[in-house]
C-alpha positions as CSV (number, residue, x, y, z in Angstrom):
1,M,-26.2,89.6,127.7
2,S,-29.9,90.0,128.5
3,V,-32.2,87.1,129.0
4,E,-34.1,88.1,125.9
5,A,-31.0,88.1,123.8
6,I,-30.0,84.6,125.1
7,Y,-33.5,83.3,124.3
8,Q,-33.4,84.7,120.8
9,Q,-30.0,83.2,120.2
10,R,-31.2,79.8,121.4
11,V,-34.3,80.1,119.1
12,E,-32.0,80.8,116.1
13,S,-29.8,77.9,117.0
14,L,-32.8,75.6,117.2
15,K,-34.0,76.8,113.8
16,E,-30.6,76.1,112.3
17,K,-30.6,72.5,113.8
18,R,-34.1,71.9,112.6
19,S,-33.1,73.1,109.1
20,E,-30.1,70.8,109.3
21,N,-32.2,67.9,110.5
22,A,-34.7,68.5,107.7
23,L,-31.8,68.5,105.1
24,L,-30.5,65.2,106.6
25,D,-34.0,63.7,106.5
26,R,-34.3,64.6,102.9
27,Q,-30.8,63.2,102.1
28,I,-31.7,60.0,104.0
29,E,-35.0,59.7,102.2
30,S,-33.3,60.3,98.8
31,G,-30.7,57.7,99.7
32,L,-33.3,55.2,100.6
33,V,-35.2,55.8,97.3
34,K,-31.9,55.3,95.4
35,M,-31.2,52.2,97.3
36,E,-34.6,50.8,96.5
37,Q,-34.1,51.6,92.9
38,T,-30.7,49.9,92.9
39,I,-32.2,46.8,94.5
40,V,-34.9,46.7,91.8
41,Q,-32.3,47.1,89.1
42,L,-30.1,44.4,90.6
43,E,-33.1,42.1,90.7
44,I,-34.0,42.9,87.1
45,G,-30.4,42.3,86.1
46,K,-30.3,39.0,88.0
47,N,-33.5,37.9,86.3
48,A,-32.2,39.0,82.9
49,L,-28.9,37.1,83.5
50,T,-30.8,34.0,84.5
51,F,-32.9,34.2,81.4
52,L,-29.8,34.7,79.2
53,E,-28.2,31.7,80.9
54,R,-31.2,29.6,80.1
55,I,-31.1,30.6,76.5
56,A,-27.4,29.9,76.3
57,N,-27.9,26.5,77.9
58,S,-30.7,25.7,75.6
59,R,-28.7,26.6,72.5
60,R,-25.7,24.8,73.9
61,G,-27.9,21.7,74.4
62,Q,-29.2,21.9,70.9
63,M,-25.7,22.2,69.4
64,K,-24.5,19.3,71.6
65,N,-27.4,17.1,70.4
66,R,-26.7,18.0,66.8
67,I,-23.0,17.2,67.1
68,E,-23.7,14.0,68.9
69,S,-26.1,13.0,66.2
70,V,-23.7,13.6,63.3
71,L,-20.8,11.9,65.0
72,S,-22.9,8.9,66.0
73,E,-24.3,8.6,62.5
74,A,-20.8,8.6,61.1
75,L,-19.7,5.8,63.6
76,Q,-22.8,3.7,63.0
77,L,-22.4,4.0,59.2
78,M,-18.8,2.8,59.5
79,Y,-18.9,0.3,62.3
80,G,-22.5,-0.6,63.0
81,P,-25.4,0.4,65.2
82,S,-23.7,-0.6,68.5
83,Y,-21.6,2.6,68.4
84,R,-22.5,6.1,69.4
85,V,-20.9,9.3,70.7
86,E,-21.8,11.1,74.0
87,M,-20.5,14.6,74.9
88,S,-20.5,16.2,78.4
89,Y,-20.1,19.9,79.0
90,T,-18.5,21.4,82.2
91,V,-17.0,24.6,83.4
92,K,-13.6,24.4,85.1
93,R,-11.9,27.6,86.4
94,N,-14.2,29.8,84.4
95,R,-13.3,27.9,81.2
96,S,-15.5,25.6,79.1
97,D,-14.5,22.0,78.9
98,M,-16.0,19.4,76.6
99,T,-15.4,15.6,77.0
100,I,-16.2,13.2,74.1
101,E,-16.7,9.5,74.7
102,V,-17.2,6.7,72.2
103,I,-19.8,4.3,73.6
104,R,-20.2,0.7,72.3
105,D,-23.1,-1.4,73.4
106,T,-21.9,-5.0,74.1
107,P,-23.7,-8.1,75.6
108,C,-21.8,-7.3,78.8
109,G,-23.0,-3.6,78.9
110,E,-21.6,-0.3,77.7
111,V,-17.9,0.2,77.0
112,R,-16.9,3.9,77.1
113,R,-13.6,5.1,75.8
114,D,-11.8,8.3,74.8
115,P,-11.8,8.4,71.0
116,M,-8.1,9.2,71.0
117,E,-7.2,6.4,73.4
118,G,-8.1,2.8,73.2
119,T,-9.8,3.0,69.9
120,G,-8.4,2.4,66.4
121,G,-7.2,5.2,64.2
122,G,-10.1,4.7,61.9
123,V,-12.6,5.4,64.8
124,A,-10.7,8.6,65.7
125,D,-10.7,9.7,62.1
126,T,-14.4,9.0,61.8
127,I,-15.1,11.3,64.7
128,T,-12.5,14.1,64.3
129,V,-13.2,14.9,60.6
130,P,-16.9,15.7,60.9
131,L,-16.2,17.3,64.3
132,R,-13.7,19.7,62.8
133,L,-16.1,20.6,60.0
134,L,-18.9,21.3,62.6
135,V,-16.5,23.5,64.7
136,L,-15.3,25.3,61.6
137,L,-18.9,25.9,60.5
138,G,-20.0,27.0,64.0
139,S,-17.1,29.5,64.3
140,K,-18.5,31.5,61.3
141,Q,-15.0,32.2,60.2
142,T,-15.2,30.3,57.0
143,D,-16.8,30.6,53.6
144,K,-18.0,27.0,54.0
145,V,-15.1,25.6,52.1
146,A,-12.9,22.9,53.8
147,I,-9.7,21.3,52.6
148,L,-9.0,17.9,54.1
149,D,-5.5,16.5,53.6
150,E,-5.2,12.7,53.9
151,C,-8.3,12.4,56.1
152,Y,-9.4,8.9,57.0
153,K,-5.9,7.6,56.3
154,H,-6.3,5.1,59.1
155,V,-9.7,3.7,57.9
156,D,-9.7,0.2,56.5
157,P,-9.7,0.1,52.7
158,E,-13.0,-1.7,52.6
159,R,-14.6,1.2,54.4
160,V,-13.3,4.0,52.2
161,E,-16.3,3.9,49.9
162,I,-18.6,4.3,52.9
163,V,-16.5,7.3,54.1
164,S,-16.8,8.9,50.7
165,E,-20.6,8.5,50.7
166,F,-20.8,10.0,54.2
167,L,-18.7,13.0,53.3
168,R,-20.9,13.6,50.3
169,I,-24.0,13.5,52.5
170,L,-22.4,15.7,55.2
171,S,-21.3,18.2,52.6
172,E,-24.9,18.6,51.3
173,R,-26.3,18.7,54.9
174,L,-23.9,21.4,56.1
175,G,-23.9,23.3,52.8
176,M,-20.2,23.1,52.7
177,Q,-17.8,22.4,49.9
178,I,-15.2,19.8,50.8
179,I,-11.9,19.4,48.9
180,I,-10.0,16.2,49.7
181,C,-6.4,15.3,49.0
182,S,-6.2,11.5,49.3
183,H,-4.4,8.4,48.1
184,H,-7.7,6.5,48.2
185,E,-8.8,6.3,44.6
186,Q,-12.2,4.9,45.7
187,M,-13.1,8.5,46.9
188,M,-13.0,9.7,43.3
189,D,-16.2,7.8,42.5
190,K,-18.3,9.9,45.0
191,A,-16.7,13.3,44.1
192,E,-18.5,15.7,41.8
193,V,-15.1,16.6,40.3
194,S,-11.8,14.7,40.7
195,Y,-8.3,15.2,39.6
196,H,-5.4,12.7,39.5
197,V,-2.0,14.0,40.2
198,S,1.1,12.1,39.0
199,E,4.7,12.8,38.9
200,K,7.4,11.8,36.4
201,D,11.0,13.0,36.3
202,G,10.2,15.7,38.9
203,V,7.3,17.0,36.9
204,S,3.7,16.9,38.2
205,K,0.9,16.2,35.9
206,V,-2.8,16.9,36.7
207,L,-5.6,15.1,34.8
208,E,-9.4,15.6,35.4
209,R,-11.2,12.3,35.8
């Protein structure tokens, strides 16, 4: 092969390598542009997620305050101003966890207890009934009608009238119809409509009162 042919061959080979290098440069440049765009999108997504978390935390805080207010109002109405409810929200193993404490102010300081432990059944009823109504209402899986069977059965008889008044107020505030089945006849006085069910010889009789 002549020197001229070898030279021409080398020139062609060099052109091919330059063309390949140019293609690689374009691919690298395109990859860098895509990488920059991805970084921008990730940053935007991160900021959006942070914003949504702030909204969720704000709404969660508002709901928490509302529930605490209703439950505390119920306790104070029943047992006096020294009682209140406090809720704490945490996330454990990617699951939400809510802790409820009944707090009583005493001359020796605060006394905190689980409402289901170390408190009377009346206190537990006072908290759980409105809490269930609020959860039911918040789930949006109800037509705002709740049926309560023997609620407040642990409440002292002298407090039943107070309970009835509170349920009436709560019903109006939540825009919810509450139907109660109870042995406490005092509750009838606060109801818009009441029925008395009696039984004789195995036959039930219903009278509107």
